C-alpha positions in Angstrom: -8.3 -13.7 6.4 -11.2 -11.5 7.5 -10.9 -8.2 9.4 -11.9 -7.4 12.7 -13.1 -3.9 12.9 -11.9 -1.6 15.2 -13.5 1.8 16.8 -11.7 4.4 14.3 -10.5 5.0 10.8 -8.5 8.7 10.1 -10.2 10.1 6.9 -9.1 13.5 5.5 -8.1 15.0 9.1 -10.8 13.3 11.5 -11.5 10.2 13.1 -14.5 8.5 12.2 -16.5 5.1 13.4 -15.0 2.0 11.5 -18.5 1.6 10.0 -19.2 4.9 8.7 -15.3 5.3 6.5 -17.4 5.4 3.4 -16.8 6.6 0.2 -19.2 7.9 -2.9 -19.8 5.1 -5.5 -18.7 7.4 -8.3 -15.1 8.3 -6.6 -12.5 7.7 -9.5 -10.9 5.0 -7.7 -13.3 2.7 -7.8 -13.5 2.7 -11.6 -9.8 3.5 -12.3 -7.8 1.5 -9.6 -6.4 5.1 -8.8 -4.9 4.6 -5.3 -1.8 4.2 -3.6 -1.3 2.7 -0.4 1.3 1.1 2.2 1.5 -1.8 4.3 3.1 -1.2 7.8 3.3 -3.1 11.0 3.9 -1.8 14.4 5.2 -4.4 16.8 4.8 -5.2 20.4 8.4 -5.2 21.2 9.7 -5.9 24.3 10.8 -2.2 24.9 7.3 -1.2 24.0 5.3 -0.6 20.6 6.8 0.4 17.8 6.3 0.9 14.1 8.9 -0.7 11.6 10.5 1.8 9.4 7.7 4.5 9.3 10.3 6.7 7.2 10.9 4.6 4.3 7.3 3.3 3.9 5.9 7.2 4.1 8.9 7.8 1.4 7.5 5.0 -1.1 4.2 6.1 -0.6 5.0 9.8 -1.3 6.9 8.6 -4.5 3.9 6.8 -5.5 1.8 9.2 -5.5 4.1 11.6 -7.4 4.8 9.1 -10.1 1.1 9.8 -11.0 0.5 13.5 -11.2 -0.9 13.6 -7.8 -0.1 15.4 -4.4 -1.2 14.3 -1.0 -2.3 17.1 0.6 -0.8 16.4 4.1 2.8 16.9 5.2 4.8 13.5 5.7 4.8 14.7 9.6 0.9 15.1 9.3 0.5 11.6 8.0 3.0 10.2 10.6 1.3 12.1 13.4 -1.8 10.6 11.8 -0.9 6.7 11.7 0.2 7.3 15.5 -2.8 9.0 16.3 -5.2 6.2 14.3 -3.2 3.5 16.4 -3.5 5.2 19.7 -7.0 6.0 19.6 -7.6 2.1 18.9 -5.6 0.9 21.9 -3.8 -1.4 19.3 -0.1 -2.7 20.9 0.4 -4.5 17.7 -1.3 -4.3 14.4 -0.8 -4.0 10.8 -1.2 0.1 9.7 -2.6 0.6 6.0 -2.4 4.3 4.9 -4.3 4.7 1.6 -4.4 7.6 -0.6 -7.1 7.9 -3.2 -8.8 9.9 -6.0 -12.2 10.5 -5.0 -15.4 12.1 -5.9 -15.1 14.4 -9.1 -15.2 13.7 -13.0 -15.9 10.0 -13.6 -13.6 10.4 -16.5 -10.6 8.5 -17.5 -8.7 11.9 -17.0 -8.3 12.2 -12.9 -6.9 15.9 -12.5 -9.9 17.3 -11.4 -10.6 14.9 -8.7 -9.6 15.4 -5.2 -6.9 13.2 -3.5 -8.3 11.7 -0.3 -6.7 10.1 2.6 -7.4 7.5 5.0 -5.8 5.5 7.6 -7.0 2.2 8.9 -5.5 -0.2 11.4 -6.4 -3.7 12.4 -4.8 -7.0 13.9 -3.3 -9.3 11.3 -1.1 -12.6 12.1 1.1 -14.6 9.9 0.0 -13.7 6.2 0.9 -17.2 4.6 -0.4 -19.4 7.2 0.1 -20.3 10.7 3.1 -22.7 9.8 4.5 -20.4 6.9 7.4 -19.1 8.8 8.7 -22.1 10.5 7.6 -24.7 7.9 8.3 -22.7 4.6 5.2 -22.7 2.0 4.4 -24.3 -1.5 4.9 -22.1 -4.7 4.5 -22.1 -8.3 5.7 -20.0 -11.2 2.9 -18.3 -12.2 1.3 -18.3 -15.9 1.2 -14.1 -15.4 3.9 -12.3 -15.7 4.5 -8.7 -14.0 3.9 -5.8 -16.1 6.5 -4.7 -18.7 8.5 -1.5 -18.5 6.9 1.4 -19.7 3.3 -0.1 -19.1 2.9 0.4 -15.3 5.2 1.5 -13.5 5.8 -1.0 -10.6 8.0 1.0 -8.1 4.8 2.5 -7.4 2.6 0.9 -4.8 -0.5 1.5 -6.9 -4.0 -0.3 -6.5 -4.3 -1.0 -10.0 -0.9 -3.0 -10.1 -2.9 -5.6 -7.7 -5.2 -6.6 -10.2 -1.8 -8.5 -11.8 -1.3 -9.8 -8.3 -4.7 -11.0 -7.6 -4.6 -13.5 -10.9 -1.1 -14.8 -10.0 -2.8 -15.2 -5.9 -6.2 -16.8 -7.7 -4.0 -19.1 -9.9 -1.8 -20.3 -7.1 -4.5 -21.0 -5.0 -6.6 -22.9 -7.3 -3.7 -25.1 -8.1 -3.1 -26.0 -4.7 -0.2 -23.7 -3.6 -0.1 -20.9 -1.1 1.6 -18.3 -3.4 2.6 -17.8 -7.3 6.1 -16.5 -8.5 5.9 -14.1 -11.3 8.2 -13.8 -14.2 9.2 -10.2 -15.9 8.3 -9.9 -19.4 11.8 -11.2 -20.6 11.2 -14.4 -18.4 13.4 -13.5 -15.3 12.3 -14.2 -11.8 10.3 -11.2 -10.8 8.6 -11.7 -7.4 5.4 -12.9 -5.7 1.9 -11.6 -5.5 2.5 -9.2 -2.6 6.5 -10.2 -1.8 9.9 -9.8 -3.1 12.1 -13.1 -3.3 15.6 -14.1 -2.3 17.4 -17.4 -3.6 20.7 -18.3 -1.9 23.1 -21.0 -3.9 26.2 -21.6 -2.7 25.8 -19.5 0.0 25.7 -16.6 -2.4 22.3 -14.5 -2.4 20.4 -13.4 -5.4 17.4 -10.8 -5.9 15.8 -9.6 -8.9 16.8 -5.9 -9.5 14.1 -3.1 -10.0 14.2 -3.7 -13.7 12.5 -7.0 -13.2 9.3 -5.2 -12.6 9.7 -5.5 -8.8 8.3 -3.2 -6.1 11.3 -1.7 -4.0 9.9 -3.5 -0.6 10.8 -2.1 2.5 11.9 -5.1 4.1 13.7 -6.3 1.3 16.1 -3.1 1.7 16.0 -4.3 5.2 17.3 -8.1 4.7 19.6 -6.8 1.9 21.2 -4.4 4.8 21.2 -7.3 7.2 22.8 -10.0 4.5 25.7 -7.5 3.6 26.3 -7.2 7.5 26.7 -10.8 8.0 29.2 -11.1 4.8 27.5 -12.5 2.7 27.7 -11.7 -1.0 24.4 -10.4 -2.3 24.1 -9.8 -6.3 20.8 -7.7 -7.5 20.8 -9.4 -11.0 18.3 -10.7 -13.3 17.8 -13.8 -12.1 16.9 -17.0 -14.6 13.7 -19.2 -13.9 16.0 -22.1 -13.5 17.4 -20.7 -10.5 13.9 -21.5 -8.4 14.5 -25.5 -9.2 18.4 -25.2 -8.2 18.8 -23.0 -5.7 19.7 -24.3 -1.7 17.4 -22.0 -0.3 14.4 -19.6 -1.1 12.6 -17.0 0.8 9.9 -14.4 0.5 10.1 -10.7 2.3 7.1 -8.4 3.0 5.7 -6.4 5.6 2.7 -8.9 5.5 5.0 -11.9 4.8 7.8 -11.0 6.8 10.8 -13.5 6.3 8.7 -16.8 5.1 10.6 -19.5 3.8 9.8 -21.5 0.4 10.1 -25.4 0.5 9.2 -26.1 -2.8 8.5 -24.5 -6.0 6.4 -26.4 -8.5 6.4 -29.4 -6.2 10.2 -29.7 -6.6 11.9 -29.3 -3.3 14.0 -26.2 -2.3 17.3 -27.9 -0.9 15.9 -30.1 2.1 12.4 -28.8 1.7 12.9 -27.2 5.1 13.8 -23.2 6.0 17.8 -23.1 5.5 20.4 -21.8 7.4 21.0 -18.2 5.8 16.7 -18.4 5.5 16.6 -18.9 9.3 19.7 -16.5 10.2 17.5 -13.8 8.5 14.7 -14.5 10.3 16.6 -14.4 13.8 18.2 -10.8 13.3 15.0 -9.3 11.8 12.8 -10.9 14.7 15.2 -9.6 17.5 14.8 -6.2 15.8 10.8 -6.3 15.6 9.7 -8.9 18.7 12.5 -8.0 21.1 13.3 -4.2 20.1 17.0 -4.7 19.6 17.4 -2.1 16.8 20.8 -0.7 16.1 19.7 0.7 12.6 17.4 3.3 14.0 14.3 1.3 12.0 11.7 1.4 15.0 9.4 4.4 15.5 8.9 3.7 19.5 5.4 4.5 20.3 5.2 7.0 23.3 1.8 6.9 25.5 0.4 10.1 26.3 
């Protein structure tokens, strides 16, 4: 999905032209994957432009950086203000927001501690992540041969750039096999997540989703859907989920900032339920999109952008 350039990117406290947003080739991040980032959406709601769960995204960003013994040289308030400024300067009423923290130019050894910690914020227009019909018709996925990292190898609760080497292999394998996305298992063979999405499964109106101990990223949209499911009275179980649940579930859907709430219509070419988005999936979509499209937010999840 090509990115259409916008006017400015925020880098270390300054707005620079898109074409000038460069880093040195010997920056630590290029050689060792030492970066941490967020994917955030700003929606054009019927009540104005609003960023979805900005506070939760920034909490995860700061947590991710802390795990790797780095410190963001800006306060959360400063980063929040920089995100709003970047959206405004580019005249974006809706957009995808990518704050990224990375170890910059300094030492080129594995030891990262002497390298500066740099910060950049970019915004761009990004539509439906998994294809134009993904939200309405669902997608076809496979179970990947690649597993998610085992505990005590890479911390999967950190949204770190290096973790996405594994995600790329999952995605590439799926695409080359004719699927839209792959579902990875954890080191114990339980369901984990997609290459960039969390996963939910419905059986007899009970909802199952893997726990943090199944090597998942603690998704912000996942957290939001958990809240909505409980408000609608569904029994939600965050437990290790056996692989065969992917074969017998009545409904399966992905969640994620980019994916939003995407139904899965088949796994390894075996239909999920009737092969169309199920009622609970559609109910979650309706509730979620009522918030982010209509601005009907009773949870305090939207940060509305006030134009000067």
